[in-house]
All heavy atoms as an XYZ file, in Angstrom:
740
protein
N       0.816     -1.213     -0.029
C       0.018     -0.011      0.016
C       0.870      1.234     -0.018
O       0.588      2.288     -0.611
C      -0.930     -0.066      1.240
C      -2.017      0.913      1.204
S      -3.068      0.515     -0.149
C      -4.499      1.463      0.319
N       1.979      1.169      0.686
C       2.814      2.403      0.790
C       3.509      2.616     -0.536
O       3.620      3.845     -0.963
C       3.953      2.117      1.864
C       4.951      3.243      1.911
C       3.324      1.870      3.254
N       3.830      1.586     -1.254
C       4.437      1.715     -2.632
C       3.478      2.396     -3.601
O       3.779      3.321     -4.340
C       4.795      0.352     -3.131
C       5.513      0.303     -4.597
C       6.801      1.130     -4.492
C       5.593     -1.071     -5.040
N       2.200      2.017     -3.515
C       1.125      2.606     -4.339
C       0.922      4.118     -4.036
O       0.884      4.896     -4.916
C      -0.179      1.837     -4.190
C      -1.319      2.220     -5.060
C      -0.985      2.094     -6.523
C      -2.566      1.487     -4.725
N       0.969      4.406     -2.714
C       0.859      5.792     -2.353
C       2.046      6.645     -2.855
O       1.844      7.780     -3.356
C       0.798      5.857     -0.772
C      -0.376      6.410     -0.213
C      -0.224      6.472      1.328
C      -1.502      7.010      1.943
N      -1.360      7.086      3.388
N       3.239      6.071     -2.775
C       4.430      6.765     -3.241
C       4.342      7.046     -4.739
O       4.642      8.150     -5.219
C       5.672      5.967     -2.891
O       5.681      5.686     -1.465
C       6.899      6.750     -3.225
N       3.926      6.047     -5.489
C       3.823      6.172     -6.942
C       2.771      7.261     -7.245
O       2.962      8.055     -8.149
C       3.531      4.821     -7.580
C       4.727      3.895     -7.440
C       3.149      4.996     -9.003
C       4.441      2.499     -7.826
N       1.643      7.169     -6.571
C       0.596      8.242     -6.800
C       1.123      9.628     -6.550
O       0.784     10.635     -7.277
C      -0.652      7.843     -6.047
C      -1.516      6.706     -6.612
C      -2.625      6.437     -5.650
C      -1.963      6.995     -7.991
N       1.810      9.835     -5.433
C       2.341     11.079     -5.050
C       3.348     11.639     -6.065
O       3.300     12.795     -6.475
C       3.022     11.085     -3.663
C       1.897     10.896     -2.603
C       3.817     12.342     -3.348
C       2.335     10.692     -1.219
N       4.234     10.694     -6.555
C       5.260     11.095     -7.600
C       4.517     11.509     -8.870
O       4.857     12.512     -9.496
C       6.196      9.956     -7.881
C       7.103      9.764     -6.648
C       7.003     10.223     -9.103
C       7.931      8.553     -6.687
N       3.470     10.762     -9.296
C       2.716     11.113    -10.536
C       1.996     12.405    -10.391
O       1.948     13.230    -11.292
C       1.737      9.934    -10.856
C       2.255      8.714    -11.436
C       1.269      7.668    -11.657
C       3.007      9.006    -12.789
N       1.356     12.653     -9.173
C       0.693     13.882     -8.844
C       1.667     15.066     -8.971
O       1.296     16.120     -9.584
C      -0.024     13.793     -7.534
C      -0.786     15.087     -7.122
C      -2.037     15.194     -7.991
C      -1.191     14.999     -5.684
N       2.808     14.939     -8.371
C       3.761     16.060     -8.405
C       4.209     16.280     -9.852
O       4.424     17.413    -10.250
C       4.972     15.750     -7.430
C       6.118     16.665     -7.635
C       4.489     15.724     -5.945
N       4.488     15.204    -10.561
C       4.884     15.311    -11.942
C       3.913     16.083    -12.739
O       4.247     17.062    -13.570
C       5.178     13.909    -12.567
C       5.467     14.009    -14.029
C       6.642     14.443    -14.514
C       4.465     13.503    -14.963
C       6.915     14.405    -15.855
C       4.710     13.520    -16.299
C       5.918     13.988    -16.735
O       6.160     14.008    -18.062
N       2.655     15.702    -12.712
C       1.624     16.382    -13.519
C       1.355     17.797    -13.034
O       1.035     18.688    -13.844
C       0.296     15.533    -13.581
C       0.448     14.397    -14.504
C       0.524     13.021    -14.112
C       0.507     14.574    -15.875
C       0.641     11.964    -14.977
C       0.663     13.485    -16.809
C       0.738     12.245    -16.320
O       0.905     11.217    -17.228
N       1.445     17.978    -11.788
C       1.224     19.335    -11.228
C       2.342     20.249    -11.720
O       2.134     21.409    -12.152
C       1.253     19.349     -9.688
C       1.018     20.645     -8.971
C      -0.401     21.157     -9.300
C       1.137     20.461     -7.473
N       3.602     19.730    -11.712
C       4.709     20.499    -12.234
C       4.579     20.792    -13.711
O       4.877     21.848    -14.162
C       6.005     19.756    -12.012
C       7.223     20.445    -12.478
C       7.799     21.536    -11.824
C       7.881     19.968    -13.600
C       8.869     22.210    -12.309
C       9.046     20.569    -14.095
C       9.536     21.725    -13.436
N       4.058     19.798    -14.474
C       3.890     19.934    -15.864
C       2.847     21.053    -16.177
O       3.014     21.916    -17.060
C       3.407     18.616    -16.441
C       3.623     18.390    -17.894
C       3.301     16.974    -18.233
C       3.303     16.801    -19.682
N       2.963     15.451    -20.117
N       1.758     21.063    -15.427
C       0.626     22.004    -15.574
C       1.181     23.433    -15.225
O       0.963     24.472    -15.950
C      -0.554     21.697    -14.716
C      -1.248     20.466    -15.363
C      -1.537     22.874    -14.695
C      -2.298     19.803    -14.452
N       1.857     23.540    -14.057
C       2.402     24.923    -13.657
C       3.457     25.425    -14.683
O       3.411     26.569    -14.952
C       3.086     24.723    -12.292
C       2.103     24.617    -11.133
C       2.886     24.392     -9.796
C       1.210     25.703    -11.011
N       4.233     24.560    -15.215
C       5.207     24.957    -16.268
C       4.468     25.414    -17.509
O       4.953     26.361    -18.120
C       6.119     23.778    -16.564
C       7.334     24.137    -17.440
C       8.250     25.178    -16.770
C       8.115     22.939    -17.774
N       3.362     24.790    -17.810
C       2.649     25.197    -19.006
C       1.989     26.606    -18.838
O       1.875     27.348    -19.724
C       1.530     24.158    -19.289
C       0.991     24.270    -20.730
C      -0.020     23.077    -20.877
C      -0.267     22.945    -22.357
N      -1.134     21.670    -22.569
N       1.487     26.870    -17.628
C       0.879     28.149    -17.277
C       1.940     29.272    -17.124
O       1.757     30.368    -17.644
C       0.133     28.074    -16.031
C      -1.167     27.317    -16.141
C      -1.794     26.958    -17.293
C      -2.002     26.866    -15.101
N      -3.001     26.317    -16.979
C      -3.084     26.218    -15.651
C      -1.901     26.959    -13.730
C      -4.115     25.640    -14.845
C      -2.887     26.310    -12.931
C      -3.989     25.736    -13.538
N       2.981     29.001    -16.313
C       3.935     30.059    -16.000
C       5.208     30.055    -16.799
O       5.959     30.929    -16.671
C       4.240     30.009    -14.516
C       3.088     30.213    -13.605
C       2.602     29.168    -12.848
C       2.500     31.413    -13.527
C       1.457     29.348    -12.027
C       1.401     31.685    -12.775
C       0.877     30.610    -11.961
N       5.440     28.999    -17.597
C       6.663     28.936    -18.441
C       6.775     30.034    -19.470
O       7.890     30.699    -19.436
N       5.788     30.421    -20.189
C       5.959     31.550    -21.113
C       6.177     32.860    -20.422
O       6.946     33.721    -20.808
C       4.624     31.566    -21.899
C       4.073     30.245    -21.816
C       4.546     29.677    -20.494
N       5.595     33.075    -19.294
C       5.795     34.325    -18.463
C       7.230     34.364    -17.992
O       7.856     35.442    -18.003
C       4.804     34.371    -17.298
C       3.389     34.587    -17.748
C       2.431     34.651    -16.611
C       1.048     34.800    -17.174
N      -0.003     34.870    -16.135
N       7.734     33.214    -17.439
C       9.097     33.203    -17.004
C      10.117     33.466    -18.104
O      11.078     34.103    -17.929
C       9.366     31.819    -16.287
C       8.815     31.612    -14.960
C       8.962     30.199    -14.505
C       9.377     32.614    -13.939
N       9.812     32.816    -19.238
C      10.675     32.960    -20.411
C      10.719     34.435    -20.882
O      11.782     34.909    -21.194
C      10.320     31.999    -21.538
C      11.095     32.097    -22.765
C      12.348     31.531    -22.804
C      10.697     32.790    -23.902
C      13.177     31.569    -23.849
C      11.532     32.828    -24.961
C      12.768     32.263    -24.982
N       9.534     35.068    -20.994
C       9.507     36.389    -21.452
C      10.184     37.435    -20.485
O      10.847     38.335    -20.834
C       8.070     36.889    -21.709
O       7.337     36.879    -20.524
N      10.096     37.131    -19.147
C      10.711     37.908    -18.131
C      12.270     37.780    -18.245
O      12.981     38.713    -18.263
C      10.297     37.412    -16.719
C      11.012     38.093    -15.565
C      10.784     39.384    -15.248
C      11.973     37.474    -14.904
C      11.408     40.051    -14.196
C      12.700     38.041    -13.829
C      12.352     39.372    -13.508
O      13.014     39.969    -12.487
N      12.689     36.514    -18.460
C      14.174     36.299    -18.630
C      14.721     36.961    -19.917
O      15.746     37.528    -19.877
C      14.504     34.769    -18.687
N      13.947     36.835    -20.968
C      14.346     37.540    -22.185
C      14.378     39.047    -22.056
O      15.288     39.684    -22.609
C      13.392     37.078    -23.329
N      13.392     39.605    -21.374
C      13.338     41.028    -21.135
C      14.591     41.497    -20.314
O      15.199     42.521    -20.663
C      12.119     41.465    -20.457
C      11.842     42.934    -20.326
C      10.456     43.242    -19.767
C      10.534     43.169    -18.303
N       9.288     43.661    -17.636
N      14.889     40.762    -19.280
C      16.055     41.107    -18.476
C      17.321     41.013    -19.232
O      18.237     41.885    -19.123
C      16.113     40.193    -17.248
C      15.150     40.522    -16.198
C      15.473     41.898    -15.585
C      14.592     42.251    -14.463
N      14.823     43.517    -13.879
N      17.487     40.014    -20.064
C      18.689     39.815    -20.888
C      18.757     40.951    -21.885
O      19.812     41.481    -22.135
C      18.624     38.463    -21.639
O      18.450     37.408    -20.666
C      19.911     38.229    -22.397
N      17.698     41.381    -22.466
C      17.675     42.492    -23.446
C      18.072     43.769    -22.725
O      18.869     44.524    -23.312
C      16.308     42.664    -24.034
C      16.207     43.726    -25.081
C      14.771     43.854    -25.600
O      13.889     43.180    -25.178
N      14.643     44.619    -26.667
N      17.582     43.968    -21.499
C      17.987     45.222    -20.727
C      19.528     45.194    -20.444
O      20.152     46.211    -20.587
C      17.199     45.318    -19.435
C      15.743     45.602    -19.650
C      14.969     45.579    -18.325
O      15.586     45.277    -17.278
O      13.794     45.754    -18.355
N      20.049     44.066    -20.126
C      21.489     43.992    -19.829
C      22.290     44.278    -21.095
O      23.297     45.017    -20.998
C      21.821     42.589    -19.276
C      21.571     42.478    -17.824
C      22.206     41.221    -17.193
N      21.168     40.663    -16.276
C      20.715     39.456    -16.317
N      21.057     38.657    -17.274
N      19.791     38.985    -15.452
N      21.894     43.691    -22.233
C      22.625     43.945    -23.508
C      22.549     45.414    -23.853
O      23.514     45.983    -24.273
C      22.070     43.128    -24.610
C      22.699     41.711    -24.670
C      21.872     40.586    -24.464
C      24.051     41.497    -24.825
C      22.410     39.342    -24.495
C      24.587     40.260    -24.947
C      23.814     39.190    -24.703
N      21.364     46.040    -23.630
C      21.191     47.423    -23.960
C      22.092     48.340    -23.068
O      22.760     49.199    -23.532
C      19.734     47.821    -23.703
C      19.439     49.307    -24.163
C      17.921     49.550    -23.959
C      17.642     50.985    -24.348
N      16.247     51.333    -24.125
N      22.193     48.012    -21.720
C      23.049     48.692    -20.858
C      24.478     48.611    -21.304
O      25.316     49.585    -21.295
C      22.864     48.257    -19.387
C      21.567     48.659    -18.754
C      21.343     47.984    -17.483
O      22.297     47.371    -16.972
O      20.212     48.183    -16.870
N      24.922     47.383    -21.618
C      26.308     47.146    -22.012
C      26.614     47.944    -23.394
O      27.703     48.519    -23.476
C      26.623     45.636    -22.222
C      26.709     44.939    -20.916
C      26.880     43.477    -21.080
O      26.933     42.966    -22.261
N      27.157     42.728    -20.073
N      25.684     47.928    -24.250
C      25.828     48.599    -25.556
C      25.950     50.129    -25.315
O      26.824     50.756    -25.886
C      24.735     48.318    -26.480
C      24.830     49.031    -27.751
C      25.795     48.627    -28.741
C      24.021     50.081    -28.077
C      25.884     49.331    -29.937
C      24.088     50.815    -29.305
C      25.052     50.398    -30.203
N      25.166     50.716    -24.398
C      25.192     52.092    -24.141
C      26.460     52.406    -23.504
O      27.087     53.473    -23.728
C      23.921     52.485    -23.305
C      22.706     52.534    -24.049
C      21.500     52.793    -23.179
O      21.635     52.813    -21.978
O      20.388     52.908    -23.726
N      26.959     51.610    -22.551
C      28.200     51.847    -21.890
C      29.332     51.823    -22.839
O      30.226     52.706    -22.880
C      28.449     50.853    -20.795
C      29.744     51.103    -19.964
C      29.911     49.958    -18.940
O      29.145     49.004    -18.951
N      30.891     50.125    -18.120
N      29.355     50.836    -23.752
C      30.349     50.723    -24.767
C      30.357     51.929    -25.694
O      31.406     52.456    -26.058
C      30.178     49.455    -25.579
C      31.147     49.279    -26.669
C      32.429     48.811    -26.516
C      30.703     49.577    -28.006
C      33.303     48.664    -27.525
C      31.607     49.394    -29.088
C      32.968     48.965    -28.840
N      29.165     52.368    -26.051
C      28.996     53.540    -26.923
C      29.499     54.764    -26.297
O      30.141     55.600    -26.940
C      27.470     53.684    -27.269
C      27.287     53.841    -28.763
O      28.204     53.810    -29.556
N      26.071     54.026    -29.122
N      29.295     54.977    -24.977
C      29.744     56.210    -24.275
C      31.252     56.176    -24.148
O      31.879     57.185    -24.268
C      29.115     56.208    -22.858
C      27.624     56.583    -22.865
C      27.047     56.551    -21.504
O      27.667     56.139    -20.612
N      25.736     56.934    -21.336
N      31.824     54.987    -23.945
C      33.298     54.895    -23.878
C      33.883     55.224    -25.155
O      34.989     55.906    -25.219
C      33.710     53.492    -23.379
C      33.413     53.195    -21.976
C      33.696     51.769    -21.610
O      34.166     50.995    -22.484
O      33.456     51.406    -20.411
N      33.378     54.795    -26.273
C      33.955     54.994    -27.528
C      33.497     56.267    -28.273
O      33.943     56.552    -29.354
C      33.692     53.791    -28.465
C      34.397     52.560    -27.974
O      35.470     52.701    -27.327
N      33.915     51.403    -28.204
N      32.600     56.943    -27.628
C      32.075     58.233    -28.299
C      33.168     59.227    -28.426
O      33.178     60.006    -29.342
C      30.895     58.717    -27.475
C      30.123     59.769    -28.182
C      28.891     60.189    -27.383
O      28.748     59.871    -26.209
N      27.953     60.821    -28.026
N      34.068     59.274    -27.409
C      35.137     60.270    -27.459
C      36.204     59.970    -28.509
O      36.988     60.851    -28.774
C      35.763     60.364    -26.028
C      34.765     60.769    -25.024
O      33.859     61.498    -25.286
N      35.004     60.339    -23.762
N      36.200     58.837    -29.031
C      37.257     58.462    -29.988
C      36.883     58.708    -31.453
O      37.739     58.680    -32.308
C      37.658     56.931    -29.902
O      36.540     56.191    -30.136
C      38.141     56.668    -28.475
N      35.643     59.193    -31.705
C      35.207     59.440    -33.077
C      34.959     60.882    -33.211
O      34.207     61.492    -32.449
C      33.935     58.558    -33.450
C      33.508     58.915    -34.891
C      34.203     57.157    -33.250
N      35.554     61.536    -34.268
C      35.343     62.968    -34.490
C      34.161     63.164    -35.333
O      33.519     62.232    -35.846
C      36.571     63.548    -35.220
C      37.739     63.783    -34.322
N      37.821     64.924    -33.505
C      38.920     63.159    -34.178
C      38.952     64.847    -32.828
N      39.617     63.795    -33.199
N      33.761     64.392    -35.494
C      32.601     64.734    -36.307
C      32.710     64.316    -37.762
O      31.793     64.042    -38.432
C      32.252     66.207    -36.211
C      31.890     66.647    -34.742
C      31.820     68.148    -34.632
O      32.044     68.828    -35.639
O      31.508     68.632    -33.553
N      33.961     64.434    -38.260
C      34.184     64.099    -39.689
C      34.422     62.575    -39.912
O      34.630     62.180    -41.004
C      35.382     64.838    -40.224
C      36.649     64.676    -39.473
O      36.583     63.917    -38.417
O      37.663     65.140    -39.867
N      34.299     61.811    -38.834
C      34.362     60.368    -39.017
C      35.687     59.724    -38.744
O      35.916     58.580    -38.770
N      36.720     60.600    -38.458
C      38.019     60.034    -38.131
C      38.028     59.429    -36.703
O      37.312     59.944    -35.854
C      39.033     61.156    -38.122
C      39.342     61.764    -39.541
O      39.072     60.984    -40.491
O      39.767     62.862    -39.618
N      38.771     58.428    -36.622
C      38.847     57.669    -35.290
C      40.215     57.904    -34.659
O      41.246     57.854    -35.298
C      38.744     56.108    -35.573
C      38.810     55.394    -34.301
C      37.343     55.868    -36.195
N      40.122     58.176    -33.321
C      41.334     58.401    -32.554
C      41.573     57.115    -31.669
O      40.620     56.634    -31.036
C      41.241     59.625    -31.585
C      40.963     60.900    -32.437
C      42.469     59.714    -30.752
C      40.602     62.018    -31.584
N      42.814     56.621    -31.746
C      43.070     55.446    -30.878
C      43.993     55.997    -29.730
O      45.064     56.455    -29.961
C      43.751     54.386    -31.687
C      42.838     53.916    -32.841
C      44.179     53.172    -30.873
C      43.483     52.964    -33.791
N      43.515     55.798    -28.472
C      44.270     56.287    -27.339
C      45.179     55.278    -26.814
O      45.965     55.569    -25.907
C      43.256     56.719    -26.288
C      42.470     57.931    -26.681
O      42.917     58.695    -27.559
O      41.301     58.115    -26.144
N      45.144     53.996    -27.246
C      45.911     52.954    -26.641
C      47.329     52.935    -27.263
O      47.570     53.229    -28.410
C      45.243     51.595    -26.900
C      43.922     51.516    -26.224
C      43.350     50.128    -26.477
C      42.010     50.004    -25.842
N      41.298     48.751    -26.100
N      48.304     52.543    -26.410
C      49.642     52.395    -26.884
C      49.817     51.051    -27.515
O      49.214     50.094    -27.056
C      50.603     52.584    -25.777
C      50.634     53.922    -25.105
C      51.579     54.092    -23.949
C      51.531     55.327    -23.230
N      52.408     55.408    -22.112
N      50.648     50.930    -28.572
C      50.838     49.614    -29.117
C      51.584     48.665    -28.113
O      52.351     49.103    -27.340
C      51.638     49.879    -30.361
C      52.307     51.178    -30.151
C      51.381     51.964    -29.200
N      51.336     47.412    -28.242
C      51.993     46.421    -27.388
C      53.466     46.256    -27.838
O      53.778     46.389    -29.022
C      51.270     45.104    -27.464
C      49.907     45.113    -26.867
C      49.340     43.756    -26.920
N      48.018     43.665    -26.402
C      47.193     42.636    -26.450
N      47.641     41.482    -26.953
N      45.980     42.652    -25.988
N      54.314     45.997    -26.909
C      55.652     45.669    -27.257
C      55.726     44.277    -27.767
O      55.164     43.411    -27.306
C      56.560     45.807    -26.007
C      56.705     47.212    -25.422
C      57.584     47.282    -24.280
C      57.656     48.694    -23.718
N      58.596     48.710    -22.566
N      56.501     44.180    -28.865
C      56.669     42.832    -29.459
C      57.699     42.063    -28.693
O      58.653     42.610    -28.094
C      57.125     42.967    -30.896
C      56.083     43.599    -31.773
C      56.537     43.658    -33.285
C      55.440     44.285    -34.087
N      55.858     44.355    -35.504
N      57.526     40.808    -28.671
C      58.500     39.944    -27.944
C      59.761     39.888    -28.822
O      59.822     40.195    -29.953
C      57.918     38.504    -27.811
O      57.705     37.951    -29.116
N      60.771     39.582    -28.103
C      62.190     39.528    -28.653
C      62.231     38.423    -29.776
O      62.264     37.306    -29.385
C      63.277     39.268    -27.584
C      64.652     39.528    -28.081
O      64.794     39.757    -29.293
N      65.599     39.428    -27.184
N      62.385     38.810    -31.066
C      62.407     37.784    -32.037
C      63.738     37.002    -32.104
O      63.747     35.952    -32.729
C      62.212     38.586    -33.412
C      62.644     39.939    -33.080
C      62.376     40.169    -31.646
N      64.740     37.583    -31.521
C      66.007     36.808    -31.522
C      66.179     35.846    -30.494
O      67.182     35.125    -30.404
C      67.164     37.893    -31.401
O      67.023     38.555    -30.168
C      67.184     38.828    -32.562
N      65.161     35.738    -29.589
C      65.173     34.749    -28.531
C      65.122     33.342    -29.084
O      64.261     33.022    -29.891
C      64.050     35.037    -27.565
C      63.974     34.125    -26.365
C      62.810     34.446    -25.497
C      62.748     33.558    -24.379
N      61.585     33.861    -23.510
N      66.069     32.528    -28.709
C      66.103     31.148    -29.158
C      65.082     30.272    -28.427
O      65.148     30.155    -27.200
C      67.488     30.526    -28.995
C      67.736     29.392    -29.838
C      69.199     29.004    -29.851
C      69.440     27.987    -30.880
N      70.841     27.674    -31.006
N      64.142     29.773    -29.073
C      63.015     29.014    -28.513
C      63.372     27.534    -28.352
O      63.201     26.904    -27.338
C      61.682     29.184    -29.318
C      60.653     28.389    -28.652
C      61.269     30.622    -29.331
N      63.889     27.054    -29.442
C      64.209     25.572    -29.425
C      65.179     25.186    -30.524
O      65.685     26.010    -31.292
N      65.276     23.996    -30.707
C      66.215     23.501    -31.712
C      65.424     22.900    -32.890
O      64.346     22.288    -32.707
C      67.043     22.330    -31.051
C      67.990     21.586    -31.916
C      68.731     20.570    -31.058
O      68.877     20.791    -29.841
O      69.091     19.542    -31.635
N      65.868     23.119    -34.132
C      65.175     22.666    -35.319
C      65.498     21.183    -35.572
O      66.725     20.824    -35.528
C      65.566     23.498    -36.489
C      64.850     23.024    -37.784
C      63.461     23.293    -37.966
C      65.584     22.379    -38.707
C      62.865     22.838    -39.109
C      64.975     21.905    -39.958
C      63.593     22.123    -40.112
O      62.982     21.721    -41.229
N      64.526     20.380    -35.750
C      64.770     18.923    -36.049
C      64.187     18.654    -37.421
O      62.988     18.901    -37.677
C      64.116     18.070    -34.925
C      64.641     18.447    -33.631
C      64.281     16.601    -35.279
C      63.920     17.691    -32.475
N      64.968     18.080    -38.212
C      64.545     17.745    -39.626
C      64.250     16.250    -39.640
O      65.094     15.402    -39.383
C      65.714     18.106    -40.663
C      65.165     17.933    -42.068
O      64.033     17.950    -42.261
O      66.079     17.800    -42.902
N      63.053     15.930    -40.024
C      62.621     14.539    -40.071
C      62.611     14.068    -41.510
O      62.344     14.778    -42.418
C      61.237     14.349    -39.516
C      61.143     14.557    -38.029
C      60.686     15.792    -37.504
C      61.458     13.559    -37.144
C      60.577     15.981    -36.209
C      61.469     13.751    -35.837
C      60.954     14.946    -35.320
N      63.075     12.834    -41.721
C      63.049     12.295    -43.030
C      62.119     11.086    -43.093
O      61.992     10.338    -42.130
C      64.464     11.869    -43.452
C      65.478     12.919    -43.566
C      66.837     12.386    -43.970
O      66.962     11.241    -44.365
O      67.767     13.197    -43.855
N      61.463     10.928    -44.218
C      60.543      9.745    -44.366
C      61.352      8.512    -44.664
O      62.244      8.577    -45.453
C      59.568     10.010    -45.554
C      58.546     11.110    -45.180
C      57.502     11.234    -46.297
O      57.299     10.324    -47.009
O      56.941     12.393    -46.427
N      60.865      7.447    -44.077
C      61.516      6.098    -44.267
C      60.569      5.275    -45.161
O      59.407      5.143    -44.783
C      61.842      5.418    -43.001
C      62.787      6.270    -42.155
C      62.404      4.011    -43.200
C      63.062      5.764    -40.739
N      61.113      4.691    -46.201
C      60.228      3.925    -47.088
C      60.448      2.438    -46.799
O      61.362      1.960    -46.282
C      60.538      4.248    -48.551
C      60.178      5.595    -48.881
C      60.489      5.942    -50.372
O      60.679      4.958    -51.156
O      60.563      7.103    -50.702
């Protein structure tokens, strides 16, 4: 009898969850999509404000960053090994 009760409770919870998901799923999805859209909009506006100072009225772009230093090309990394095919 206990096993039958447990199975009925599991089925009841499963179908209740399924019904609730059917009712509230679209609302939750639209809420999450709206929040994600707001975050992207905020990030875009912030990016736009940061880069607004780098563009002149005539369309020229100013780059304020310094170029990176290149690594030393004369630095010996390893030894060259020539492989030959054996037939």
